[in-house]
N, C-alpha and C positions, 0 to 999 in steps of 0.2 A: 444472469444478473444484468440488470440495466445499470448504466453509469452515465451520469450527466457529462456533457461535453466539456464544460469548464472545469469539472473536477479532474478529468483525465488530462486536460491541457496543463493544469497546475502540477500534477504529478510528473508529467514528462518534462516540464520546465525545471522542476526541482531536480530531477535526475540529471538533466544536462548541466545545470549549474554546479552540482556537487561532483560530477565526474572528474577524475576517475574513482572517487570515493563513492561507496554505496549510499544512496539517499534513502530515507525511510520516513514513514509517517502513518497516520491513521485515516481510515475511511469511515465516514459518517453517513447514516441514512436509515433505511428500513430493511426488512427481510428480502425485498426484491429490487431495491435501487440504491446505488451509491450517489448521494446528493452532493457531497462535499468532501474535500481532503484537507488534512492538516499536516504540514511538514513538521518533523521533529528532528532535532540534531542527532547525528550518529556520533556518539562519544568515542567509538572505536577509531574513527577517522581512517578506515581501511577500505580497500577496493574489493575485498572478498568476505566481508562480515559487517553486520550492523548491530548496534545496541542503542536503544532509545535512551536519551537523556532522562534520568529519573524525574527531575523537576518538571520537564515538559510533558512527560508521560502523565504525571499527576494532574497537571493543568488541563490536559486533553480530556481526562475523565471528569474533571470538575466542569469543564465547558459543556460536555455532553449532558450532564445532569442539569446544568443551568438553562441550557437551550431546549432541553427535552428532545434531543435527537440521539439516536443510538450509535455507538461505535460498532460497526458491522464487520470491520476488517482492518488489516494493515497492508501497507505497500512497502516495497523496497525495490531498488534498482540492481540490475546486473550490468555494470558498465561494459564488460567485455565478454560476457557469456550469454547463452540463450535465456529466454524468458520461461524457464522451467525451474522448479524447486531443486536446490542442491541437496546433497545428503545432510548437510548441516541445517538447511532450512526445514527439512522434514523432521529432523531430530529435535529441533527447538520449537516446533509448532505444538504448543501444549494446550491451546484452547480450541477444541473442535468446532466451536460456534463462530470463529472468525474466518472470513474470506482472506485469502492471500493473493494480492495483486503484485505481479512482478513486471517491471519495465526493463526490457533489454535495449541497450544502445550498441550492441555488437555490430561491428562493421559499418557504423554510421546509420544503420537502420533503427527505427523506433518500433518496438513491438511490445504489446501489452497482453498478458494472459492472466487469468484468474484461476485459483485452485482452492479446493477444500482439502485440508490435510487433517485426517482423523486416524489416530492410532497408527501412524506411520504409513497409511494408505493415502495416495494422492489421486484426486479426481478433478479433472479440468472442468471449470464452470464457464460456459459461453458468455462473452461480454456483448451487450447490445448498447450501442452509443445512442444517447438521447440528446435533446435540446438542453438549454441552459437551466441551471437551478436558481433558487432564490439565495440571497446572501445570508450566510450564517455567521459572518464576521466573528 
C-alpha cells in the first residue's frame, strides 16, 4: 500500500500529541494508496484501547460520501508497545476490507506498519511512502 507523506506525518503528529493515550482515526484513498488521514477522538481516553467518538465516526463517513473518497482503513497508535496488532486489535477487527495502520512510539522511536486483519488472521501489508497529496479538507 502506498501512503502519501503528509498523511503519514499527520498520523504521527496525532499519535505524539495524544500520547500516552492511543490516537485513532480514518484513512482515506483508494485500493492502492492512502491519500489522507482524519483524526478522530478516542472516547476511551486510555493508553491501551481506543473507541472512535460516534459523532466523529458518522462525520467521517459523511465526508467520505461528500468528497467522493473512500475510507480504506483505520489507524491507531501504540504509545508504548510495538507496531503490531494486539489480541484485542485482532478480535475487534470486524471489517476485512479495512487496512489497519499502527504507529508505535515505543522507546522514542516512530514506526508505522500496516496490516490486513481477516477472520483473526493477520497479514502485514508493506507501506510505500509517496509525495504529498491534494487537500481533502
